[in-house]
N, C-alpha and C positions, 0 to 999 in steps of 0.2 A: 504493500499499499504505500509505504514511504517512497519507494522507487517511482511509483505511478504518479505521485504528488510532485516530485522533483522533475519528472518528464513533463508533465502538464505546465509547470512554471516556466520551464525552458522554452516550450512551445509558445506559450503566452508572451514571453519576452520577445522572442523572435519576430512573432506577428506585430508586436507594437513597434518595434525597431523598423521592420519593413514598411510599416503604414506611415510612420512619422519621419523616418530618415534621419540622417545626420545633417547638420547645417554646415555644409562643406562648400557653398557656392557664395562668391563674393556678390554683393549687391552695389548699385550705384552710389548708395551713401557710404558704404564701406570704403569703396575705392576713392571716393572724394575726400575721405578723412586722412588716407594715407599722404604723408609728406614726401615728395620727392627731393632728394638732397640738392643742394646748390652745386656740387662737383660730384664726379666719380659716379655720373648717373649710368646705372645697368639697364640695358634694354630688357634682358630677362626678368629681372627683379622689380624694376620700377616703371617701365613702360608697357610691357606686353600685358600686364593685367589690365590697365586702362585701355588700351588699343582693343583687346579682345573684348571687352565689356561694352564700350562705347563706340566701337567702329566695326567689329566683325560679327558680334552676336546680334546685332539688328538685321543681319542677312545682307549687309551692304558689301564690306570689304573683306570678305571671308573667301576661301579658295574657290567654291562654286560659282559665286556671283561676280566676284571681282569688280565691282562698281568703279566705273572710271578707269578700269584695268589693273586696280590695286587691291592686293590682299595684304592684310597686316596681321596674319596669323603666325608668322614668324619674322625674325629679324631679316633673314634672306629674302623673303617675300616683299618685306617693306622697302628694302634696298634695290629691288630688281630693276626699276626704271631709274637710271642714274639723275633724273632731273627731279624726283621726288625727295631724295635725301642726297645732299652733296656734302660728304663729309668734310667737316671743317668750316663749312660755309652756310650755317643755318639761314642767313638773310637772302641766300640763293636757293634754297630748298623749298620745292612746292608744297611739302607737307607743313612746313612753318607757315606759309602763306596762307594755306586752307584753314588751319586751326586758329589762325588770327583773323580770319575774315577777310583776308586780302585776295582780290582776283574774282575770277568769274564763278568759282565753285567753293564758297566757304564751308566748312565742315565743323562739326556736323550740320546738316541742314535744319531748317526750321521744323519743330516738332520733336527733335531728338535732343536727349540730354547733352548739355554743352561740356566741354572740358573746362576745369577749373584753371585759374590763372597760375597755379602751380604746376599742373600737368602740361600746361602750354610752355611754361618755362622749362620744365624738365625736358620736353622734345627739343627745344632750342639748345640746352646745355648738352645733351646726348650727341646732338650733330655737331656742335662746336668742339666737343671733346673727340671727335673722330669717327663717331657712329659705330663704335665696335659692338660686335654681337656677342656680348657676354652677358 
């Protein structure tokens, strides 16, 4: 009887976990609270979560859709077009123009969550520092 009760508790626990799940997804408010450092910006640590959530997950700049010919699902993809990211030259990089609302295609477009000033500065700094894929 004791073993049956233990098994029943284990099954109930598994059912509860499977229905509630673990909170392992980053939300927009979570990502906006993260502070990107003023130097040594890492694409994988600092920028990839922002770009995944705000640019790729909306179905725009991911591998399948590639809106405007751009996927930001990886550093390599982000740098695929040499005019999007010009290492060492953020002011000549179309990614910086877009997130600052300069030019014909400001990003993200109206109706989508905008990048914070810290996120925009992080992109600028990453490109200024050479746009390494680390």
